[in-house]
Backbone as CSV, one residue per row, in Angstrom:
resi,resn,N_x,N_y,N_z,CA_x,CA_y,CA_z,C_x,C_y,C_z
1,MET,5.387,-72.163,-16.783,4.701,-71.295,-17.633,3.874,-70.290,-17.000
2,SER,3.653,-69.075,-17.657,3.315,-68.090,-17.079,1.470,-67.871,-17.131
3,GLU,1.019,-67.261,-16.224,-0.413,-67.335,-15.966,-0.883,-66.341,-16.888
4,LYS,-1.809,-66.577,-17.628,-2.517,-65.632,-18.750,-3.801,-64.755,-17.796
5,ARG,-3.584,-63.364,-17.887,-4.669,-62.477,-17.583,-4.976,-61.350,-18.295
6,PRO,-6.096,-60.819,-18.676,-6.740,-59.952,-19.597,-5.900,-58.825,-19.099
7,SER,-5.782,-57.873,-20.081,-5.371,-56.747,-19.860,-5.767,-55.721,-18.943
8,THR,-7.240,-55.732,-18.852,-7.969,-54.952,-17.984,-7.257,-55.307,-16.275
9,ALA,-6.528,-56.585,-16.125,-6.296,-56.901,-14.854,-5.106,-55.836,-14.372
10,PHE,-4.378,-55.139,-15.305,-3.315,-54.610,-15.075,-3.676,-52.995,-15.061
11,VAL,-4.641,-52.528,-15.914,-4.874,-51.151,-16.037,-6.033,-50.536,-16.197
12,SER,-6.735,-49.439,-15.906,-7.903,-49.074,-15.648,-7.945,-47.793,-16.880
13,ALA,-9.335,-47.387,-17.277,-9.392,-46.416,-18.245,-8.930,-44.906,-17.838
14,ASN,-8.704,-44.943,-16.570,-7.996,-43.336,-15.948,-6.473,-43.619,-15.620
15,SER,-6.192,-44.855,-15.809,-4.636,-45.068,-15.306,-3.496,-44.471,-16.525
16,THR,-2.427,-44.282,-16.172,-1.189,-44.006,-16.986,-0.253,-45.295,-16.934
17,VAL,0.143,-45.193,-18.023,1.592,-46.763,-18.184,2.558,-45.537,-18.106
18,THR,3.803,-46.057,-17.458,5.195,-45.300,-17.383,6.006,-46.421,-18.162
19,ASP,6.902,-45.915,-18.477,7.977,-46.680,-19.074,8.946,-47.488,-18.183
20,ASN,9.671,-48.614,-18.350,10.274,-49.527,-17.144,11.297,-48.536,-16.713
21,ALA,11.842,-47.766,-17.173,13.158,-47.145,-16.650,12.642,-45.909,-15.807
22,THR,11.384,-45.310,-16.057,10.801,-44.691,-15.164,10.300,-45.026,-13.806
23,ALA,9.956,-46.272,-13.725,9.275,-47.249,-12.630,10.450,-47.386,-11.875
24,LYS,11.712,-47.887,-12.274,12.724,-48.184,-11.540,13.339,-46.909,-11.136
25,SER,13.419,-45.799,-11.728,14.450,-44.682,-11.266,13.501,-43.794,-10.457
26,GLY,12.390,-43.838,-10.407,11.265,-43.001,-9.729,11.131,-41.500,-10.268
27,SER,11.692,-41.340,-11.460,11.647,-39.980,-12.092,10.434,-40.030,-12.861
28,ALA,10.285,-38.725,-13.535,8.964,-38.669,-14.501,9.710,-38.388,-15.677
29,ALA,10.097,-39.439,-16.201,10.834,-39.288,-17.647,9.526,-39.037,-18.700
30,SER,8.749,-39.962,-18.819,7.588,-40.030,-19.640,6.749,-40.979,-19.100
31,THR,5.436,-40.437,-19.801,4.283,-41.338,-19.371,3.487,-41.435,-20.745
32,ALA,2.669,-42.385,-20.806,1.879,-42.567,-21.936,0.433,-42.828,-21.267
33,THR,-0.697,-42.144,-22.114,-1.977,-42.598,-21.643,-2.858,-43.495,-22.369
34,LEU,-3.529,-44.250,-21.558,-3.915,-45.539,-22.380,-5.462,-44.836,-23.038
35,THR,-5.411,-45.327,-24.388,-6.419,-44.938,-25.286,-7.378,-46.199,-25.901
36,TYR,-6.591,-47.229,-25.558,-7.188,-48.388,-26.977,-6.834,-49.685,-25.981
37,ARG,-7.839,-50.702,-26.135,-7.772,-52.037,-25.760,-8.258,-53.049,-26.466
38,PHE,-7.760,-54.056,-26.459,-8.070,-55.484,-27.393,-8.362,-56.369,-26.532
39,LEU,-9.372,-56.997,-26.278,-9.900,-58.020,-25.488,-10.348,-59.399,-26.272
40,PRO,-9.731,-60.654,-26.762,-10.178,-61.561,-27.197,-11.400,-62.051,-26.905
41,GLY,-11.505,-61.976,-25.676,-13.088,-62.523,-25.408,-14.161,-61.664,-25.271
42,GLY,-13.754,-60.284,-25.951,-14.684,-59.045,-25.783,-15.103,-58.567,-24.433
43,ALA,-15.617,-57.300,-24.602,-16.117,-56.813,-23.335,-17.231,-55.989,-23.827
44,ASP,-18.294,-55.571,-22.707,-19.320,-54.898,-23.213,-19.142,-53.099,-23.233
45,CYS,-19.264,-52.809,-24.413,-19.170,-50.975,-24.058,-19.869,-50.767,-23.165
46,GLU,-19.022,-49.427,-22.368,-19.612,-48.904,-21.199,-20.648,-47.868,-21.205
47,ARG,-20.784,-47.590,-22.662,-22.083,-46.509,-23.102,-23.446,-47.012,-23.678
48,CYS,-22.912,-48.480,-24.736,-24.302,-48.829,-25.298,-24.530,-50.172,-25.033
49,GLY,-23.269,-51.082,-24.611,-23.503,-52.422,-24.122,-23.135,-53.358,-24.985
50,VAL,-22.852,-53.063,-26.158,-22.469,-53.973,-27.193,-21.314,-54.668,-26.839
51,ARG,-21.229,-55.693,-27.171,-19.766,-56.562,-26.825,-19.158,-56.686,-27.909
52,THR,-17.859,-56.265,-27.747,-16.748,-55.844,-28.807,-15.341,-56.024,-28.176
53,LYS,-14.623,-56.778,-29.272,-13.154,-57.011,-28.820,-12.254,-55.826,-28.743
54,LYS,-12.555,-54.716,-29.595,-11.971,-53.614,-29.665,-12.466,-52.289,-29.126
55,GLN,-12.064,-51.870,-28.118,-12.436,-50.317,-27.440,-11.581,-49.363,-27.211
56,TRP,-11.933,-48.161,-27.430,-11.145,-46.729,-27.206,-11.675,-46.306,-25.906
57,VAL,-10.832,-45.236,-25.317,-11.213,-44.497,-24.343,-11.790,-43.230,-24.589
58,ASP,-12.768,-42.882,-24.040,-13.821,-41.906,-24.379,-14.198,-41.187,-22.985
59,ASP,-13.648,-40.096,-22.289,-14.361,-39.361,-21.285,-14.205,-40.702,-20.199
60,GLY,-12.912,-41.153,-20.162,-12.793,-42.174,-19.016,-13.717,-43.588,-19.197
61,GLU,-14.255,-43.666,-20.356,-14.995,-44.875,-20.516,-14.254,-45.711,-21.478
62,PHE,-14.302,-47.337,-21.538,-14.114,-47.789,-22.633,-15.460,-48.185,-23.231
63,VAL,-15.274,-47.707,-25.021,-16.607,-47.676,-25.574,-16.099,-48.341,-27.251
64,CYS,-17.262,-48.914,-27.677,-16.878,-49.215,-29.095,-17.002,-48.093,-29.911
65,ALA,-16.415,-48.609,-31.342,-16.132,-47.710,-32.252,-17.286,-46.884,-32.720
66,ASP,-18.223,-47.256,-32.499,-19.648,-46.287,-32.846,-19.971,-45.415,-31.884
67,CYS,-19.771,-45.880,-30.404,-19.839,-44.830,-29.387,-18.529,-43.893,-29.293
68,LYS,-17.413,-44.057,-29.962,-16.353,-43.204,-29.973,-16.519,-41.989,-30.806
69,PRO,-16.461,-40.648,-30.485,-16.539,-39.551,-31.453,-15.129,-39.284,-32.021
70,TRP,-15.077,-39.677,-33.422,-13.938,-39.288,-34.147,-13.561,-38.234,-34.467
71,THR,-13.044,-37.391,-33.616,-12.736,-36.039,-33.920,-11.143,-35.974,-34.069
72,VAL,-10.795,-34.684,-35.008,-9.207,-34.764,-35.092,-8.977,-33.218,-34.325
73,GLN,-7.991,-33.567,-33.343,-7.715,-32.477,-32.648,-6.309,-31.775,-33.219
74,THR,-6.363,-30.496,-33.475,-5.027,-29.915,-33.849,-4.530,-29.095,-32.929
75,GLY,-3.088,-29.103,-33.036,-2.485,-28.449,-31.904,-2.275,-27.082,-31.914
């Protein structure tokens, strides 16, 4: 049986996640930036302190929906 660990044990707000092929080959094929996390036990919002299961990254902090500015960026 495998050990269960929270997602925060693997990544931080400022980290990037690479696909498995990139990690094995060492090439920079594509990367994804972490923007959201779900923690079944919840975590405190880094801005207001409210405990919530769903958090989004804003300026390098994991924040609740109320602290996240919801703006649409156009390219």
